[in-house]
C-alpha positions as CSV (number, residue, x, y, z in Angstrom):
1,M,66.7,-48.9,104.1
2,E,65.8,-45.5,105.4
3,D,64.6,-44.4,101.9
4,N,62.4,-47.5,101.7
5,I,60.7,-46.7,105.0
6,F,60.1,-43.1,103.9
7,I,58.6,-44.3,100.6
8,L,56.3,-46.7,102.5
9,V,55.1,-43.9,104.8
10,V,54.4,-41.6,101.9
11,L,52.5,-44.3,100.0
12,N,50.5,-45.2,103.1
13,Y,49.6,-41.6,103.6
14,L,48.6,-41.2,99.9
15,E,46.4,-44.3,100.0
16,K,44.5,-42.9,103.0
17,T,43.9,-39.6,101.2
18,M,43.3,-40.7,97.6
19,G,40.3,-38.8,96.3
20,K,40.9,-36.0,98.7
21,I,44.4,-34.9,97.8
22,R,44.9,-31.6,99.5
23,T,47.3,-28.8,98.8
24,A,48.7,-29.0,102.3
25,M,49.7,-32.6,101.6
26,I,51.4,-31.7,98.4
27,K,53.3,-28.8,100.1
28,G,54.3,-31.1,103.0
29,L,55.7,-33.8,100.6
30,A,57.5,-31.2,98.5
31,K,59.1,-29.6,101.6
32,E,60.1,-33.1,102.8
33,F,61.8,-33.9,99.5
34,V,63.6,-30.6,99.4
35,S,64.9,-31.0,102.9
36,K,65.9,-34.7,102.2
37,Y,67.5,-34.0,98.8
38,P,68.5,-30.3,98.8
39,D,71.2,-30.6,96.1
40,K,69.2,-32.6,93.6
41,F,66.3,-30.3,93.0
42,T,66.5,-27.3,90.7
43,A,64.3,-24.4,89.6
44,S,63.4,-26.5,86.5
45,F,60.0,-28.1,86.5
46,K,61.0,-30.8,84.0
47,E,64.1,-31.8,85.9
48,N,62.2,-32.0,89.2
49,K,59.4,-34.0,87.6
50,Q,61.9,-36.5,86.2
51,L,63.7,-36.8,89.6
52,L,60.4,-37.5,91.3
53,K,59.6,-40.0,88.7
54,E,62.9,-41.8,89.3
55,L,62.2,-41.9,93.0
56,G,59.0,-43.7,92.2
57,V,57.0,-42.4,95.2
58,F,53.9,-40.9,93.7
59,P,50.9,-43.0,92.7
60,S,49.7,-40.6,90.0
61,K,51.1,-38.2,87.4
62,R,49.0,-35.3,88.8
63,V,50.3,-35.6,92.3
64,R,53.9,-35.8,91.0
65,N,53.4,-32.8,88.8
66,Q,51.9,-30.7,91.6
67,A,54.8,-31.6,93.9
68,A,57.4,-30.8,91.2
69,G,55.7,-27.4,90.6
70,Y,55.7,-26.6,94.3
71,I,59.4,-27.7,94.6
72,V,60.2,-25.1,91.8
73,R,58.5,-22.5,93.9
74,I,60.5,-23.5,97.1
75,I,63.8,-23.4,95.2
76,K,63.1,-20.0,93.7
77,R,62.2,-18.6,97.1
78,I,65.4,-20.1,98.6
79,R,67.5,-18.5,95.9
80,K,65.8,-15.2,96.2
81,N,66.3,-15.0,100.0
82,N,69.8,-16.6,99.8
83,I,68.9,-19.0,102.6
């Protein structure tokens, strides 16, 4: 139930900003996913892209790929800093 509410909030936000997708939005969504599913994401773009596809949250391939790429960056920074 909680996951469904989160997905609806994200989709509602994306609908309002379609056409003006900003980097800040991508970063915010990526950070939210990493905090919500910390053990599922890896430093592999392909694996993260597939996981985001399975979650079915993103309305377009481009937004999903941008978020997957930023998640890779977050994971690498976490590993580097041993957080």
